[in-house]
C-alpha positions in Angstrom: 202.2 161.7 277.1 204.9 159.0 276.9 208.5 159.8 276.2 208.3 157.6 273.1 205.4 159.5 271.7 207.0 162.9 272.5 210.1 161.7 270.7 208.1 160.5 267.7 206.3 163.9 267.5 209.6 165.7 267.7 211.0 163.7 264.8 207.8 164.4 262.8 208.1 168.2 263.3 211.8 168.1 262.4 211.0 166.2 259.2 208.2 168.5 258.4 210.3 171.6 258.8 213.0 170.1 256.6 210.5 169.1 253.9 209.0 172.6 254.0 212.2 174.2 252.7 212.0 175.1 249.0 214.2 173.1 246.7 217.0 174.8 244.8 219.0 172.8 242.2 222.5 174.2 241.5 223.9 173.2 238.1 227.7 173.5 237.9 229.3 173.9 234.5 232.4 172.3 235.9 232.9 170.0 238.9 232.8 170.4 242.7 236.6 169.9 243.1 237.3 172.8 240.8 238.7 175.8 242.9 236.2 178.3 241.4 233.3 175.9 242.0 234.4 175.2 245.6 234.5 179.0 246.3 231.2 180.0 244.8 229.4 176.9 246.3 230.5 178.0 249.7 229.3 181.5 248.9 225.9 180.1 247.9 225.6 178.0 251.1 226.4 181.0 253.2 223.2 182.6 252.0 220.9 179.6 251.4 221.8 177.1 254.2 218.8 176.9 256.5 216.6 178.7 253.9 216.5 176.1 251.1 217.2 172.5 250.4 220.2 172.4 248.0 220.7 169.8 245.4 223.7 169.7 243.0 224.4 168.6 239.5 227.8 168.9 237.9 228.1 169.0 234.0 231.9 168.4 234.3 232.6 170.4 231.1 236.2 171.1 232.0 237.1 167.5 232.1 234.8 165.8 229.7 235.1 166.2 225.9 232.9 168.7 224.1 231.0 165.8 222.5 229.7 164.8 225.9 228.4 168.2 227.0 225.0 168.0 225.4 224.3 164.6 226.9 225.3 165.9 230.3 222.9 168.8 229.9 220.1 166.4 228.8 220.6 164.3 232.0 220.6 167.5 234.1 217.4 168.8 232.5 215.7 165.4 233.0 216.6 165.5 236.7 215.2 169.1 237.0 212.0 168.0 235.3 211.6 165.1 237.7 212.4 167.0 240.9 210.5 170.2 240.0 212.7 172.7 242.1 211.4 176.1 243.2 214.5 177.7 241.6 217.6 176.7 239.6 221.0 178.3 240.0 223.2 177.9 236.9 227.0 178.3 237.4 229.0 179.6 234.5 228.5 180.0 230.8 228.2 176.3 229.8 225.3 175.7 232.1 223.5 178.8 231.0 224.0 178.1 227.3 223.0 174.4 227.5 220.1 174.7 230.0 219.0 178.4 230.1 216.7 178.4 227.1 215.1 175.1 228.2 214.4 176.4 231.7 213.1 179.7 230.2 210.4 177.7 228.3 209.5 176.0 231.6 209.1 179.5 233.2 211.5 178.2 235.8 213.0 180.9 238.1 216.7 181.0 237.4 219.7 182.8 239.0 223.0 182.5 237.1 226.5 183.3 238.1 230.0 183.4 236.6 228.8 184.5 233.2 231.5 186.0 231.0 229.3 186.5 227.9 226.3 188.8 227.6 223.7 186.5 229.2 221.0 187.8 226.9 222.8 186.2 223.9 221.7 182.8 225.2 218.1 183.9 224.8 218.0 185.5 221.4 219.1 188.9 222.7 216.6 189.4 225.5 216.8 188.0 229.0 213.5 186.5 230.2 211.9 188.2 233.1 212.2 185.3 235.5 216.0 184.8 234.8 218.6 187.0 236.4 222.0 186.7 238.1 225.6 187.9 238.4 227.9 188.5 235.5 231.6 188.0 235.9 234.1 190.6 234.7 237.7 189.9 235.6 239.7 193.1 236.2 241.9 192.9 233.1 242.9 196.6 232.8 243.6 196.9 236.5 245.8 193.9 236.4 247.8 195.0 233.4 248.3 198.4 234.9 249.3 196.8 238.2 251.9 194.7 236.5 253.4 197.7 234.7 253.6 199.5 238.0 255.3 196.6 239.8 257.6 195.7 236.9 258.5 199.1 235.4 260.8 197.3 232.9 258.0 195.1 231.6 257.3 195.7 227.9 255.0 192.8 227.0 252.6 190.6 229.0 251.3 187.1 228.1 247.8 186.1 229.0 247.7 182.3 228.9 244.3 180.5 228.6 243.1 177.0 227.9 240.4 176.5 225.2 237.3 176.1 227.5 234.2 178.0 226.4 234.8 180.9 228.8 238.4 181.4 227.5 237.1 182.7 224.2 234.9 185.3 226.0 238.0 186.4 228.1 240.1 186.7 224.9 237.4 188.9 223.2 237.1 191.1 226.3 240.9 191.6 226.6 241.3 192.3 222.9 238.6 195.0 223.2 241.1 196.9 225.3 243.3 197.4 222.2 246.5 197.2 224.2 249.6 196.6 222.1 251.6 195.3 225.1 249.3 192.3 225.7 249.2 189.0 223.8 246.4 186.5 224.5 247.2 182.9 223.7 244.7 180.0 223.9 246.0 176.4 224.0 244.3 173.1 224.6 247.4 170.8 224.8 249.4 170.7 228.0 252.7 170.2 226.2 252.1 173.4 224.2 251.2 175.2 227.4 254.5 174.0 229.0 256.4 175.2 225.9 254.8 178.6 226.1 255.6 178.9 229.8 259.3 177.8 229.5 260.0 180.1 226.6 258.0 183.1 227.9 261.1 185.2 228.7 262.0 185.3 225.0 259.1 187.6 224.3 257.4 188.5 227.6 258.2 190.0 231.0 255.2 188.6 232.9 252.5 185.9 232.5 248.9 186.3 233.6 247.3 182.9 234.1 243.6 182.9 233.1 241.8 179.6 232.6 243.9 176.5 232.9 241.5 173.8 234.1 240.7 172.2 230.7 244.1 171.2 229.3 244.6 167.8 227.7 247.7 165.7 228.2 249.6 163.5 225.8 247.4 160.6 226.7 244.3 162.6 225.6 243.2 162.8 229.2 242.4 165.9 231.3 245.3 167.3 233.3 244.7 168.1 236.9 244.5 171.9 237.4 246.6 171.9 240.6 249.3 170.0 238.6 249.2 172.6 235.9 249.5 175.5 238.3 252.3 173.9 240.3 254.3 173.1 237.2 253.8 176.6 235.8 255.0 178.2 239.0 258.0 176.0 239.1 259.1 176.5 235.5 258.1 180.0 234.6 261.1 182.2 233.9 259.0 185.4 234.5 256.6 186.5 237.3 253.1 185.0 237.3 249.9 186.9 238.1 246.2 185.8 238.2 242.7 187.1 237.7 241.0 185.0 240.5 241.8 184.6 244.2 242.2 180.8 244.0 245.2 181.3 241.6 247.2 183.2 244.3 249.3 181.2 246.8 252.9 180.2 247.7 252.4 177.3 245.2 250.8 179.4 242.5 250.8 183.0 241.1 252.4 185.8 242.9 249.3 188.1 243.1 246.9 190.3 241.3 243.7 192.4 241.5 241.4 189.4 241.8 237.8 188.4 242.0 236.5 186.3 244.8 234.5 183.2 244.0 233.0 183.1 247.5 231.7 186.7 247.2 230.4 186.0 243.7 228.5 183.0 245.0 227.2 184.9 248.0 225.9 187.6 245.7 224.0 185.1 243.6 222.8 183.3 246.8 221.3 186.6 248.2 219.4 187.1 244.9 218.1 183.5 245.0 217.1 184.0 248.7 215.1 187.1 247.8 213.3 185.4 244.9 212.4 182.4 247.1 210.8 184.8 249.6 209.0 186.7 246.9 208.6 184.8 243.6 207.1 187.9 241.9 210.3 189.8 242.6 212.1 191.1 239.5 215.8 191.7 240.2 218.2 193.3 237.8 221.4 191.6 236.6 224.3 192.4 238.9 228.1 192.5 238.3 230.8 190.8 240.3 232.6 192.6 243.1 235.3 195.3 242.5 238.2 193.0 243.3 240.8 192.6 246.0 244.6 193.1 245.8 246.1 189.8 247.0 249.7 188.7 247.0 251.7 185.7 248.3 254.6 186.8 250.4 256.6 183.8 249.2 256.1 184.5 245.6 256.5 188.2 245.9 259.8 187.7 247.6 260.9 185.1 245.1 260.3 187.5 242.2 261.6 190.5 244.2 258.3 192.3 243.7 258.1 195.5 245.8 254.7 196.8 246.6 254.6 200.6 246.6 253.5 202.3 249.8 250.3 203.7 248.2 249.2 200.1 247.5 250.6 198.3 250.6 247.6 199.2 252.8 245.2 197.6 250.3 247.1 194.3 250.0 245.8 191.1 251.6 248.9 189.0 252.2 248.9 185.2 251.9 251.9 183.0 253.0 
């Protein structure tokens, strides 16, 4: 057999093996540059690379106006209909709300992740058998208790959120705690956000930054999330904490008991992998990990935050 023919056969077998992979379409509620998306997408890839062919669609609901969200979902649904994937992964509440019921009618296997609401509410109160995934529950109580331990003088804490869809679910969950020392404030305008931050010390002793990726500037355009966090860190008169690992760094919040986007995505990826191997498999909905205690040395030093000995062994330190 000639070398040329051997090479041609090798290419054929390689192509055949690639084509044999099941197709999984991942629909992001946000955009691939978003820190949460980057983390969970890497988590998904850690479980599905070499197992499935991954295709990605971004609804971009953090940056686009609400009036454009339905059109984005229509385009995504059309692409799903055309490509006929073996499974769809829906990232965050917007994707599940806008596409979940349509995919349910198609009997399409779905794994969701990053869901702050009760996922059954998107399906009339009952989750279809072929739809499962991972719900996201930030560690509110643990963070508030942590702040009170680290800042014994703290009397009131401000939780600052944008007005993205998920922010309202976060607000509701925090209010269910019925804590009189916590105020939850939602804003959509960047200048109002800045005002809340700069004057925080008039009422509060700490800020917990929740969602901040959907703020609108004076020009009615989306404000870059990294810019928002950097400005907030530079101008806050009180210590800043966060609910997610991507919010903690020397250029961001000081620390917190945080969720990992990577681990969240890996959990959903494992579920998707199991379903691809056995399409008849019925998996229960799971909840996000128990959290990690992460602090930035730079920010902890700046705010003179002392970590008690009983917590120090649990802390993962960033620069």
